[in-house]
C-alpha positions in Angstrom: 135.7 -19.2 203.3 135.9 -21.6 200.3 132.2 -21.9 200.4 131.7 -18.1 200.3 134.1 -17.8 197.3 132.2 -20.6 195.5 128.9 -18.8 196.1 130.2 -15.5 194.9 131.8 -17.1 191.8 128.6 -19.0 190.9 126.6 -15.8 191.3 128.9 -13.9 189.0 128.7 -16.7 186.4 124.9 -16.8 186.5 124.7 -13.0 186.2 127.0 -13.0 183.2 125.1 -15.8 181.4 121.8 -14.0 182.0 123.2 -10.8 180.4 124.0 -12.7 177.2 120.3 -13.7 176.6 118.6 -12.0 173.6 116.9 -8.7 174.2 113.1 -8.9 173.6 111.0 -6.1 172.2 109.5 -3.9 174.8 105.9 -4.7 175.6 103.4 -2.1 174.4 99.7 -1.6 174.0 97.7 -1.0 170.8 97.3 2.7 170.1 93.7 2.2 168.9 92.1 -0.4 171.3 94.6 -0.6 174.2 95.1 -4.3 174.0 98.6 -5.8 174.5 100.5 -6.0 171.2 102.1 -9.4 170.5 105.2 -8.4 168.6 105.5 -11.9 167.0 102.0 -11.8 165.6 101.6 -11.6 161.8 98.8 -9.1 162.3 100.9 -6.5 164.2 101.4 -3.2 162.4 103.1 0.1 163.3 103.4 3.7 162.3 106.8 5.5 162.8 107.2 9.3 162.8 110.7 10.2 163.6 112.1 7.7 166.0 108.8 7.0 167.8 106.8 4.0 166.6 103.2 3.4 167.7 101.9 -0.2 167.4 98.6 -1.8 166.6 97.5 -5.3 167.6 95.5 -5.8 164.4 95.7 -4.4 160.9 92.0 -3.4 161.2 92.9 -1.2 164.1 95.6 0.4 162.0 93.1 1.3 159.3 90.6 2.6 161.9 93.4 4.9 163.3 94.3 6.1 159.8 90.7 7.3 159.2 91.2 9.7 162.2 94.8 10.9 161.9 96.9 12.4 159.2 100.1 10.4 158.9 101.1 11.3 155.3 104.8 11.7 156.2 105.0 8.6 158.5 106.4 5.2 157.7 103.6 2.7 158.0 104.5 -1.0 158.2 102.6 -4.3 158.5 103.8 -7.9 158.8 103.9 -10.1 155.7 101.5 -13.0 156.5 103.8 -15.5 154.8 107.2 -14.6 156.2 106.3 -12.4 159.3 108.8 -9.7 158.2 108.0 -6.0 158.3 106.9 -4.6 154.9 105.8 -1.2 153.7 102.0 -1.1 154.3 101.5 1.2 151.2 103.0 -1.5 148.9 101.3 -4.5 150.6 98.3 -6.5 149.3 95.5 -7.2 151.7 92.9 -10.0 152.1 90.0 -9.9 154.5 88.7 -13.3 155.6 87.5 -13.9 159.1 87.4 -17.6 158.5 91.0 -17.8 157.4 92.6 -15.3 159.6 92.0 -15.3 163.4 93.2 -11.8 164.2 93.4 -10.3 167.7 90.4 -7.9 167.3 88.5 -10.1 164.8 89.1 -7.9 161.7 90.3 -10.9 159.7 92.7 -8.9 157.6 96.1 -10.2 156.5 98.9 -8.4 154.6 101.1 -9.9 151.9 104.2 -8.7 150.2 103.4 -10.9 147.1 100.1 -10.4 145.2 100.0 -14.0 144.0 100.3 -15.3 147.5 97.6 -13.0 148.7 95.3 -14.1 145.9 95.5 -17.7 147.1 93.7 -16.6 150.3 90.9 -14.5 148.8 90.1 -11.2 147.1 93.1 -8.9 147.0 92.9 -5.2 147.6 95.7 -2.5 147.8 96.4 -0.2 150.7 94.3 2.7 149.5 91.2 0.5 148.8 91.5 -1.3 152.1 92.0 1.8 154.1 88.7 3.2 152.7 86.7 -0.1 152.8 87.6 -1.4 156.3 87.2 1.4 158.7 
């Protein structure tokens, strides 16, 4: 009987401790190419319309998608290469360098919040220029 109580108490303890672990982002596939999106990648991007985000594994895939879809009213975000935090894609500065940035789909595009930091990695372009140039 004591053994049974010990087993039950141990099971309850383990279950409780497991429920306290951090919640991880749901796995999802890239809207453009179908590849798995790594949420911790500095090249991940997303478009949110309402409460439903769609994700991209590579900033180049985001730009490809934008040439096909009208998302004027959507929130478009990319990851800042330096900090990894989400930033407004329309305000970001972009650098394309396949040698410096090994991105999931090989586009070699990184986004920066700070223009000076971006310029240390190559030629800097804004959102509108990059969306037109890198389709």
